[in-house]
Structure formats: structure tokens, C-alpha cells
N, CA, C and O atoms as a DFTB+ gen file, in Angstrom:
612 C
 N C O
     1  1       0.840      -1.207       0.008
     2  2      -0.011      -0.025      -0.042
     3  2       0.848       1.241      -0.009
     4  3       0.543       2.205      -0.711
     5  1       1.910       1.255       0.790
     6  2       2.841       2.399       0.888
     7  2       3.479       2.676      -0.433
     8  3       3.625       3.843      -0.798
     9  1       3.872       1.654      -1.183
    10  2       4.463       1.796      -2.486
    11  2       3.489       2.438      -3.452
    12  3       3.866       3.325      -4.218
    13  1       2.233       1.995      -3.424
    14  2       1.199       2.525      -4.285
    15  2       0.947       4.014      -4.008
    16  3       0.746       4.798      -4.936
    17  1       0.961       4.388      -2.745
    18  2       0.777       5.799      -2.359
    19  2       1.940       6.641      -2.866
    20  3       1.709       7.741      -3.367
    21  1       3.178       6.172      -2.757
    22  2       4.344       6.912      -3.232
    23  2       4.278       7.068      -4.742
    24  3       4.591       8.143      -5.254
    25  1       3.889       6.050      -5.458
    26  2       3.739       6.108      -6.884
    27  2       2.656       7.128      -7.318
    28  3       2.848       7.867      -8.285
    29  1       1.536       7.156      -6.602
    30  2       0.487       8.133      -6.866
    31  2       0.975       9.527      -6.628
    32  3       0.728      10.391      -7.469
    33  1       1.679       9.820      -5.496
    34  2       2.180      11.128      -5.236
    35  2       3.218      11.536      -6.293
    36  3       3.226      12.688      -6.726
    37  1       4.050      10.653      -6.692
    38  2       5.042      10.939      -7.731
    39  2       4.324      11.310      -9.068
    40  3       4.734      12.258      -9.739
    41  1       3.268      10.570      -9.445
    42  2       2.535      10.922     -10.615
    43  2       1.880      12.306     -10.558
    44  3       1.814      13.022     -11.557
    45  1       1.413      12.649      -9.396
    46  2       0.810      13.983      -9.207
    47  2       1.865      15.052      -9.386
    48  3       1.632      16.060     -10.053
    49  1       3.032      14.832      -8.786
    50  2       4.113      15.819      -8.931
    51  2       4.575      15.969     -10.362
    52  3       4.869      17.087     -10.786
    53  1       4.651      14.893     -11.127
    54  2       5.053      14.990     -12.502
    55  2       4.007      15.701     -13.332
    56  3       4.354      16.480     -14.220
    57  1       2.754      15.457     -13.071
    58  2       1.664      16.169     -13.777
    59  2       1.743      17.675     -13.509
    60  3       1.618      18.489     -14.424
    61  1       1.953      18.026     -12.242
    62  2       1.965      19.459     -11.900
    63  2       3.196      20.099     -12.459
    64  3       3.133      21.282     -12.797
    65  1       4.310      19.425     -12.587
    66  2       5.532      20.045     -13.129
    67  2       5.447      20.186     -14.675
    68  3       6.130      21.024     -15.264
    69  1       4.626      19.382     -15.293
    70  2       4.573      19.427     -16.780
    71  2       3.531      20.428     -17.249
    72  3       3.260      20.498     -18.448
    73  1       2.945      21.193     -16.365
    74  2       1.885      22.151     -16.727
    75  2       2.347      23.176     -17.797
    76  3       1.538      23.644     -18.599
    77  1       3.633      23.512     -17.799
    78  2       4.127      24.505     -18.753
    79  2       3.849      24.106     -20.232
    80  3       3.738      24.974     -21.098
    81  1       3.742      22.808     -20.500
    82  2       3.534      22.383     -21.895
    83  2       2.128      22.785     -22.410
    84  3       1.869      22.698     -23.610
    85  1       1.218      23.226     -21.502
    86  2      -0.077      23.630     -21.904
    87  2      -0.081      25.085     -22.457
    88  3      -1.109      25.551     -22.948
    89  1       0.975      25.740     -22.382
    90  2       1.068      27.159     -22.782
    91  2       1.611      27.328     -24.201
    92  3       2.407      26.519     -24.677
    93  1       1.167      28.388     -24.860
    94  2       1.649      28.573     -26.221
    95  2       2.525      29.822     -26.411
    96  3       2.946      30.158     -27.518
    97  1       2.775      30.488     -25.284
    98  2       3.617      31.733     -25.382
    99  2       4.558      31.808     -24.174
   100  3       4.145      31.610     -23.031
   101  1       5.802      32.092     -24.449
   102  2       6.815      32.253     -23.372
   103  2       7.465      33.624     -23.530
   104  3       7.926      33.995     -24.609
   105  1       7.488      34.375     -22.406
   106  2       8.178      35.633     -22.380
   107  2       9.392      35.463     -21.435
   108  3       9.207      35.124     -20.266
   109  1      10.583      35.684     -21.907
   110  2      11.799      35.593     -21.135
   111  2      12.074      36.904     -20.443
   112  3      12.298      37.929     -21.086
   113  1      12.056      36.862     -19.123
   114  2      12.305      38.051     -18.308
   115  2      13.567      37.886     -17.468
   116  3      14.171      36.814     -17.444
   117  1      13.964      38.969     -16.772
   118  2      15.109      38.829     -15.843
   119  2      14.870      37.877     -14.743
   120  3      15.824      37.334     -14.186
   121  1      13.602      37.636     -14.385
   122  2      13.230      36.685     -13.304
   123  2      13.126      35.245     -13.799
   124  3      13.044      34.306     -13.007
   125  1      13.132      35.084     -15.142
   126  2      12.914      33.768     -15.706
   127  2      11.832      33.766     -16.790
   128  3      11.399      34.822     -17.251
   129  1      11.411      32.583     -17.183
   130  2      10.422      32.526     -18.226
   131  2       8.979      32.594     -17.624
   132  3       8.704      32.026     -16.567
   133  1       8.073      33.316     -18.348
   134  2       6.699      33.470     -17.913
   135  2       5.882      32.814     -19.049
   136  3       6.143      33.047     -20.229
   137  1       4.877      31.979     -18.660
   138  2       4.149      31.205     -19.615
   139  2       2.703      31.666     -19.699
   140  3       2.034      31.846     -18.682
   141  1       2.229      31.855     -20.930
   142  2       0.842      32.272     -21.154
   143  2       0.177      31.316     -22.180
   144  3       0.853      30.661     -22.974
   145  1      -1.140      31.269     -22.130
   146  2      -1.919      30.575     -23.117
   147  2      -2.774      31.612     -23.817
   148  3      -3.872      31.933     -23.361
   149  1      -2.277      32.130     -24.913
   150  2      -2.944      33.212     -25.612
   151  2      -3.782      32.739     -26.775
   152  3      -3.411      31.818     -27.503
   153  1      -4.935      33.396     -26.937
   154  2      -5.728      33.205     -28.155
   155  2      -4.992      33.959     -29.242
   156  3      -4.312      34.946     -28.964
   157  1      -5.126      33.493     -30.507
   158  2      -4.452      34.083     -31.640
   159  2      -5.474      34.771     -32.542
   160  3      -6.452      34.159     -32.971
   161  1      -5.235      36.041     -32.821
   162  2      -6.095      36.839     -33.706
   163  2      -5.266      37.155     -34.967
   164  3      -4.324      37.946     -34.925
   165  1      -5.642      36.519     -36.081
   166  2      -4.915      36.761     -37.366
   167  2      -5.758      37.430     -38.399
   168  3      -5.243      38.171     -39.237
   169  1      -7.055      37.189     -38.364
   170  2      -7.910      37.765     -39.434
   171  2      -8.326      39.157     -38.993
   172  3      -8.353      39.471     -37.803
   173  1      -8.651      39.993     -39.989
   174  2      -9.163      41.322     -39.615
   175  2     -10.380      41.320     -38.696
   176  3     -10.530      42.216     -37.865
   177  1     -11.244      40.327     -38.838
   178  2     -12.426      40.204     -38.019
   179  2     -12.032      39.889     -36.550
   180  3     -12.548      40.492     -35.609
   181  1     -11.109      38.933     -36.395
   182  2     -10.634      38.548     -35.086
   183  2      -9.948      39.715     -34.409
   184  3     -10.133      39.951     -33.215
   185  1      -9.152      40.447     -35.181
   186  2      -8.380      41.553     -34.616
   187  2      -9.297      42.739     -34.237
   188  3      -9.036      43.447     -33.264
   189  1     -10.374      42.941     -35.023
   190  2     -11.334      44.056     -34.712
   191  2     -12.074      43.657     -33.438
   192  3     -12.382      44.542     -32.640
   193  1     -12.380      42.378     -33.194
   194  2     -13.119      41.964     -31.996
   195  2     -12.197      41.968     -30.801
   196  3     -12.559      42.481     -29.742
   197  1     -11.008      41.405     -30.951
   198  2     -10.042      41.305     -29.862
   199  2     -10.725      40.803     -28.558
   200  3     -11.491      39.839     -28.585
   201  1     -10.440      41.459     -27.452
   202  2     -11.015      40.991     -26.149
   203  2     -12.176      41.841     -25.756
   204  3     -12.473      41.960     -24.568
   205  1     -12.861      42.451     -26.724
   206  2     -14.041      43.288     -26.422
   207  2     -15.149      42.521     -25.751
   208  3     -15.341      41.334     -26.014
   209  1     -15.868      43.181     -24.897
   210  2     -17.094      42.655     -24.280
   211  2     -16.849      41.465     -23.379
   212  3     -17.796      40.734     -23.090
   213  1     -15.670      41.236     -22.933
   214  2     -15.401      40.138     -21.987
   215  2     -15.386      40.723     -20.576
   216  3     -14.967      41.861     -20.364
   217  1     -15.845      39.933     -19.632
   218  2     -15.927      40.357     -18.245
   219  2     -14.618      40.031     -17.495
   220  3     -14.316      40.633     -16.464
   221  1     -13.863      39.084     -18.025
   222  2     -12.588      38.745     -17.381
   223  2     -11.783      37.864     -18.362
   224  3     -12.294      37.336     -19.349
   225  1     -10.468      37.745     -18.009
   226  2      -9.618      36.803     -18.710
   227  2      -8.768      36.120     -17.683
   228  3      -8.549      36.671     -16.604
   229  1      -8.271      34.915     -17.983
   230  2      -7.485      34.145     -17.018
   231  2      -6.179      34.892     -16.704
   232  3      -5.709      35.691     -17.513
   233  1      -5.624      34.639     -15.575
   234  2      -4.311      35.226     -15.182
   235  2      -3.257      34.938     -16.210
   236  3      -2.410      35.794     -16.466
   237  1      -3.270      33.777     -16.811
   238  2      -2.262      33.381     -17.793
   239  2      -2.783      33.500     -19.180
   240  3      -2.176      32.981     -20.116
   241  1      -3.934      34.194     -19.351
   242  2      -4.567      34.295     -20.686
   243  2      -4.318      35.634     -21.339
   244  3      -3.571      36.483     -20.853
   245  1      -4.993      35.777     -22.480
   246  2      -4.837      37.041     -23.235
   247  2      -4.977      36.712     -24.694
   248  3      -5.532      35.675     -25.059
   249  1      -4.475      37.593     -25.530
   250  2      -4.592      37.420     -26.965
   251  2      -3.323      37.992     -27.632
   252  3      -2.770      39.004     -27.199
   253  1      -2.891      37.308     -28.692
   254  2      -1.801      37.789     -29.537
   255  2      -2.378      38.125     -30.890
   256  3      -3.027      37.301     -31.534
   257  1      -2.129      39.364     -31.316
   258  2      -2.525      39.834     -32.632
   259  2      -1.339      39.768     -33.548
   260  3      -0.327      40.428     -33.311
   261  1      -1.453      38.946     -34.633
   262  2      -0.385      38.828     -35.571
   263  2      -0.530      39.874     -36.648
   264  3      -1.525      39.904     -37.372
   265  1       0.500      40.762     -36.756
   266  2       0.408      41.918     -37.625
   267  2       1.082      41.565     -38.936
   268  3       2.279      41.280     -38.956
   269  1       0.330      41.579     -40.043
   270  2       0.881      41.252     -41.347
   271  2       0.196      42.158     -42.381
   272  3      -1.019      42.092     -42.568
   273  1       0.994      43.004     -43.048
   274  2       2.433      43.098     -42.982
   275  2       2.877      43.833     -41.712
   276  3       2.093      44.515     -41.054
   277  1       4.154      43.666     -41.399
   278  2       4.796      44.367     -40.277
   279  2       4.669      45.864     -40.540
   280  3       4.934      46.365     -41.633
   281  1       4.225      46.586     -39.420
   282  2       4.028      48.039     -39.542
   283  2       3.767      48.604     -38.188
   284  3       3.599      47.874     -37.211
   285  1       3.730      49.986     -38.129
   286  2       3.280      50.680     -36.920
   287  2       1.822      50.323     -36.750
   288  3       1.112      50.167     -37.744
   289  1       1.344      50.186     -35.499
   290  2      -0.006      49.797     -35.230
   291  2      -0.578      50.648     -34.111
   292  3       0.143      51.094     -33.219
   293  1      -1.886      50.866     -34.171
   294  2      -2.598      51.588     -33.130
   295  2      -3.684      50.690     -32.605
   296  3      -4.433      50.084     -33.372
   297  1      -3.770      50.605     -31.286
   298  2      -4.806      49.826     -30.633
   299  2      -5.735      50.770     -29.861
   300  3      -5.414      51.946     -29.697
   301  1      -6.871      50.276     -29.389
   302  2      -7.692      51.055     -28.497
   303  2      -8.520      50.063     -27.626
   304  3      -8.509      48.849     -27.833
   305  1      -9.222      50.647     -26.662
   306  2      -9.890      49.808     -25.637
   307  2     -11.430      49.890     -25.776
   308  3     -12.167      49.497     -24.871
   309  1     -11.907      50.423     -26.961
   310  2     -13.349      50.552     -27.126
   311  2     -14.015      49.217     -26.878
   312  3     -13.584      48.193     -27.409
   313  1     -15.095      49.223     -26.051
   314  2     -15.916      48.076     -25.773
   315  2     -15.128      46.981     -24.985
   316  3     -15.591      45.846     -24.876
   317  1     -13.972      47.327     -24.459
   318  2     -13.206      46.360     -23.672
   319  2     -13.482      46.711     -22.210
   320  3     -13.151      47.812     -21.771
   321  1     -14.069      45.816     -21.468
   322  2     -14.544      46.067     -20.102
   323  2     -13.511      45.965     -19.025
   324  3     -13.729      46.464     -17.921
   325  1     -12.372      45.328     -19.304
   326  2     -11.358      45.117     -18.322
   327  2     -10.064      45.829     -18.671
   328  3      -9.767      45.999     -19.853
   329  1      -9.285      46.253     -17.687
   330  2      -7.963      46.808     -17.966
   331  2      -7.021      45.794     -18.597
   332  3      -7.041      44.619     -18.232
   333  1      -6.218      46.226     -19.517
   334  2      -5.276      45.323     -20.197
   335  2      -3.897      45.918     -20.193
   336  3      -3.744      47.139     -20.223
   337  1      -2.887      45.072     -20.157
   338  2      -1.513      45.453     -20.459
   339  2      -1.291      45.123     -21.943
   340  3      -1.529      43.997     -22.380
   341  1      -0.829      46.124     -22.709
   342  2      -0.639      45.998     -24.129
   343  2       0.871      45.980     -24.383
   344  3       1.603      46.889     -23.991
   345  1       1.315      44.893     -25.062
   346  2       2.761      44.600     -25.313
   347  2       3.005      44.586     -26.784
   348  3       2.408      43.766     -27.482
   349  1       3.852      45.448     -27.305
   350  2       4.179      45.551     -28.712
   351  2       5.469      44.767     -28.990
   352  3       6.470      44.907     -28.288
   353  1       5.406      43.939     -30.040
   354  2       6.505      42.986     -30.318
   355  2       7.133      43.358     -31.652
   356  3       6.427      43.497     -32.651
   357  1       8.468      43.524     -31.681
   358  2       9.197      43.834     -32.888
   359  2       9.255      42.665     -33.844
   360  3       8.898      41.546     -33.474
   361  1       9.713      42.911     -35.111
   362  2       9.932      41.806     -36.013
   363  2      10.950      40.759     -35.474
   364  3      10.919      39.593     -35.868
   365  1      11.853      41.208     -34.560
   366  2      12.807      40.305     -33.992
   367  2      12.305      39.603     -32.716
   368  3      13.085      38.963     -32.012
   369  1      10.988      39.729     -32.422
   370  2      10.316      39.073     -31.310
   371  2      10.783      39.681     -29.958
   372  3      10.788      38.988     -28.941
   373  1      11.158      40.930     -29.953
   374  2      11.532      41.643     -28.732
   375  2      10.392      42.681     -28.393
   376  3       9.778      43.282     -29.274
   377  1      10.175      42.833     -27.118
   378  2       9.205      43.828     -26.686
   379  2       9.790      45.229     -26.916
   380  3      10.871      45.547     -26.419
   381  1       9.081      46.044     -27.658
   382  2       9.551      47.430     -27.894
   383  2       8.758      48.482     -27.128
   384  3       9.236      49.604     -26.966
   385  1       7.570      48.154     -26.658
   386  2       6.785      49.151     -25.922
   387  2       5.734      48.359     -25.104
   388  3       5.235      47.308     -25.507
   389  1       5.441      48.947     -23.927
   390  2       4.399      48.360     -23.065
   391  2       3.463      49.491     -22.598
   392  3       3.918      50.576     -22.237
   393  1       2.201      49.227     -22.613
   394  2       1.198      50.169     -22.049
   395  2       0.567      49.348     -20.951
   396  3      -0.068      48.332     -21.235
   397  1       0.725      49.765     -19.679
   398  2       0.174      49.024     -18.578
   399  2      -1.206      49.556     -18.184
   400  3      -1.456      50.761     -18.168
   401  1      -2.073      48.622     -17.872
   402  2      -3.418      48.970     -17.403
   403  2      -4.148      49.953     -18.249
   404  3      -4.654      50.960     -17.754
   405  1      -4.210      49.666     -19.550
   406  2      -4.985      50.549     -20.483
   407  2      -6.387      50.649     -19.965
   408  3      -6.969      49.654     -19.533
   409  1      -6.927      51.819     -20.004
   410  2      -8.227      52.138     -19.397
   411  2      -9.376      51.464     -20.177
   412  3      -9.471      51.648     -21.391
   413  1     -10.245      50.693     -19.511
   414  2     -11.386      50.090     -20.159
   415  2     -12.261      51.110     -20.811
   416  3     -12.433      52.221     -20.308
   417  1     -12.830      50.717     -21.969
   418  2     -13.801      51.484     -22.735
   419  2     -13.248      52.762     -23.365
   420  3     -14.018      53.535     -23.935
   421  1     -11.997      52.997     -23.284
   422  2     -11.333      54.185     -23.860
   423  2     -11.179      54.095     -25.345
   424  3     -10.878      53.030     -25.885
   425  1     -11.385      55.221     -26.022
   426  2     -11.100      55.299     -27.483
   427  2      -9.770      55.980     -27.732
   428  3      -9.480      56.330     -28.876
   429  1      -8.959      56.182     -26.727
   430  2      -7.639      56.769     -26.899
   431  2      -6.803      55.849     -27.806
   432  3      -6.853      54.625     -27.676
   433  1      -6.053      56.443     -28.703
   434  2      -5.201      55.660     -29.652
   435  2      -3.938      55.344     -28.917
   436  3      -3.281      56.227     -28.366
   437  1      -3.593      54.048     -28.910
   438  2      -2.409      53.516     -28.198
   439  2      -1.481      53.018     -29.280
   440  3      -1.672      51.922     -29.807
   441  1      -0.486      53.801     -29.619
   442  2       0.404      53.498     -30.744
   443  2       1.631      52.729     -30.369
   444  3       2.105      52.802     -29.235
   445  1       2.155      51.980     -31.336
   446  2       3.351      51.151     -31.091
   447  2       4.659      51.964     -31.110
   448  3       5.660      51.535     -30.537
   449  1       4.652      53.113     -31.756
   450  2       5.875      53.944     -31.878
   451  2       7.034      53.183     -32.578
   452  3       8.209      53.440     -32.318
   453  1       6.661      52.240     -33.473
   454  2       7.676      51.477     -34.227
   455  2       6.959      50.343     -34.909
   456  3       5.806      50.046     -34.595
   457  1       7.650      49.697     -35.858
   458  2       7.082      48.620     -36.563
   459  2       6.980      47.426     -35.677
   460  3       7.902      47.122     -34.920
   461  1       5.817      46.709     -35.764
   462  2       5.635      45.537     -34.922
   463  2       5.156      44.360     -35.799
   464  3       4.569      44.520     -36.870
   465  1       5.452      43.185     -35.262
   466  2       5.099      41.970     -35.847
   467  2       3.893      41.349     -35.149
   468  3       3.161      40.535     -35.712
   469  1       3.716      41.783     -33.857
   470  2       2.589      41.302     -33.058
   471  2       2.339      42.241     -31.902
   472  3       3.188      43.037     -31.502
   473  1       1.142      42.108     -31.391
   474  2       0.731      42.857     -30.162
   475  2       0.072      41.783     -29.256
   476  3      -0.740      40.962     -29.682
   477  1       0.483      41.859     -27.993
   478  2      -0.124      40.944     -26.979
   479  2      -0.946      41.769     -25.976
   480  3      -0.483      42.789     -25.464
   481  1      -2.136      41.318     -25.719
   482  2      -2.948      41.882     -24.669
   483  2      -3.030      40.873     -23.519
   484  3      -3.415      39.718     -23.699
   485  1      -2.648      41.362     -22.321
   486  2      -2.677      40.526     -21.093
   487  2      -3.576      41.200     -20.063
   488  3      -3.888      42.386     -20.173
   489  1      -3.968      40.459     -19.104
   490  2      -4.728      40.945     -17.951
   491  2      -4.001      42.128     -17.352
   492  3      -2.792      42.055     -17.131
   493  1      -4.701      43.216     -17.082
   494  2      -4.068      44.347     -16.475
   495  2      -3.330      44.043     -15.195
   496  3      -3.866      43.406     -14.287
   497  1      -2.060      44.516     -15.127
   498  2      -1.209      44.228     -13.920
   499  2      -0.269      43.085     -14.125
   500  3       0.645      42.904     -13.321
   501  1      -0.446      42.281     -15.187
   502  2       0.379      41.139     -15.442
   503  2       1.863      41.533     -15.711
   504  3       2.782      40.872     -15.227
   505  1       2.066      42.587     -16.465
   506  2       3.393      43.016     -16.818
   507  2       4.201      43.328     -15.583
   508  3       5.340      42.881     -15.450
   509  1       3.616      44.097     -14.672
   510  2       4.294      44.489     -13.425
   511  2       4.508      43.265     -12.527
   512  3       5.601      43.057     -12.001
   513  1       3.491      42.486     -12.364
   514  2       3.555      41.301     -11.530
   515  2       4.640      40.300     -11.974
   516  3       5.331      39.708     -11.145
   517  1       4.772      40.127     -13.295
   518  2       5.696      39.170     -13.826
   519  2       7.122      39.750     -14.148
   520  3       8.031      39.000     -14.504
   521  1       7.285      41.057     -14.017
   522  2       8.543      41.679     -14.300
   523  2       8.879      41.735     -15.789
   524  3      10.042      41.637     -16.181
   525  1       7.843      41.894     -16.607
   526  2       8.006      41.907     -18.052
   527  2       8.424      43.336     -18.421
   528  3       7.816      44.289     -17.934
   529  1       9.454      43.511     -19.277
   530  2      10.051      44.766     -19.573
   531  2      10.316      44.874     -21.100
   532  3      10.325      43.880     -21.826
   533  1      10.527      46.113     -21.536
   534  2      11.012      46.352     -22.897
   535  2      12.340      45.689     -23.058
   536  3      13.213      45.793     -22.196
   537  1      12.498      44.993     -24.186
   538  2      13.701      44.254     -24.469
   539  2      13.624      42.749     -24.212
   540  3      14.462      41.983     -24.688
   541  1      12.574      42.327     -23.430
   542  2      12.365      40.882     -23.245
   543  2      11.984      40.208     -24.542
   544  3      11.402      40.833     -25.429
   545  1      12.302      38.966     -24.649
   546  2      11.990      38.167     -25.843
   547  2      10.676      37.426     -25.668
   548  3      10.341      36.963     -24.577
   549  1       9.933      37.324     -26.777
   550  2       8.628      36.594     -26.770
   551  2       8.736      35.442     -27.743
   552  3       9.213      35.596     -28.867
   553  1       8.277      34.266     -27.282
   554  2       8.187      33.115     -28.169
   555  2       6.770      32.630     -28.331
   556  3       6.067      32.418     -27.343
   557  1       6.351      32.456     -29.533
   558  2       4.990      32.012     -29.906
   559  2       5.036      31.408     -31.281
   560  3       5.777      31.903     -32.130
   561  1       4.286      30.370     -31.544
   562  2       4.313      29.728     -32.847
   563  2       3.971      30.733     -33.956
   564  3       4.497      30.649     -35.066
   565  1       3.088      31.676     -33.641
   566  2       2.693      32.706     -34.693
   567  2       3.860      33.541     -35.041
   568  3       3.881      34.122     -36.126
   569  1       4.849      33.645     -34.185
   570  2       6.064      34.454     -34.479
   571  2       7.130      33.570     -35.203
   572  3       8.130      34.083     -35.706
   573  1       6.897      32.276     -35.239
   574  2       7.793      31.373     -35.928
   575  2       8.956      30.956     -35.051
   576  3       9.914      30.382     -35.569
   577  1       8.927      31.210     -33.766
   578  2      10.086      30.892     -32.926
   579  2       9.761      29.952     -31.744
   580  3      10.510      29.860     -30.770
   581  1       8.574      29.238     -31.877
   582  2       8.202      28.290     -30.854
   583  2       7.416      27.167     -31.498
   584  3       6.324      27.377     -32.025
   585  1       7.986      25.968     -31.450
   586  2       7.297      24.795     -32.010
   587  2       6.175      24.394     -31.058
   588  3       6.351      24.361     -29.840
   589  1       5.011      24.088     -31.648
   590  2       3.943      23.646     -30.794
   591  2       3.979      22.104     -30.687
   592  3       4.313      21.431     -31.662
   593  1       3.640      21.547     -29.518
   594  2       3.621      20.114     -29.364
   595  2       2.618      19.430     -30.309
   596  3       1.564      19.995     -30.603
   597  1       2.937      18.237     -30.778
   598  2       2.028      17.512     -31.579
   599  2       0.767      17.159     -30.795
   600  3       0.860      16.892     -29.597
   601  1      -0.383      17.150     -31.411
   602  2      -1.588      16.700     -30.709
   603  2      -1.472      15.305     -30.206
   604  3      -0.838      14.466     -30.845
   605  1      -2.095      15.015     -29.017
   606  2      -2.052      13.643     -28.444
   607  2      -2.823      12.695     -29.349
   608  3      -3.863      13.064     -29.895
   609  1      -2.331      11.503     -29.508
   610  2      -2.976      10.496     -30.369
   611  2      -3.834       9.578     -29.554
   612  3      -4.456       8.667     -30.101
């Protein structure tokens, strides 16, 4: 019985340690890697909708907007009910600008101030809590620098 209990506890530990494989985005910070599971917005319709009209998002959730072609971009918070941290990503997958706790429902134009390949929206306060800064590297399959695991068979 004792051996069975030890095996069960070991399995639980292995499952909890492998949780990072459920994430599709990694941001490398001075504190270490931060893992997120972001929705991907690639079409104009998906990007226009973004995270509008949602009452909440998960602590490790958010959305990545894939910008094609690479260009300066302007975001806004119209019809977005929750504060968001907006992270602008360069063509080299580096963070070039961060807007923390963008005001809900605002129509203020939030510009990238440089060409971007992607924009990430995270739960307001995430950037500060996780120590995310300009210059950090972002990995995501949509950026072409993170392989996604094969689906389970």
C-alpha cells in the first residue's frame, strides 16, 4: 500500500511540473520565463473583435494579434470592459513598448511607436507582476520561434 501511495504522489508531482507544456507563449524576463496561453487573432475580424465585451480573462490568458504586414500599429480599448496590459513585439520578437493597465472602454489611440510583428494583450497588472520589460523576448508559434507540441494521439 505504501508503495502505491508513493507512486500516486510521484505521478501527481510529474503532472503538476509538466503544466508549462499547456502554454503557447513564453516571455523571457530577468526573473525567468513566464508562460501564457494566448488566443491568436490573425484575421481582420478577429483583430477588430479582440478582447471586447469580456468580463474577465485568465491570469495566464490574453490574446496575440499577428500583424501582417509588419508596420506601426494603433490599438484602442473601445468596448473592452477590463484593464489590459498591451505589449508591442518587434519583427525580432523583442518587446519594444508596453502600455500598462490601459483604461477600459477608452477610445484613446495607443500607438506602437515602431514597426511591430505582433501585439499581446494581457490581464491588467500582469506586466508588473511578472517583471515583463521592454527588451524581453517573446516566443510563440505565430512568431515562428516556438514549435507547438503535436496533438495527443
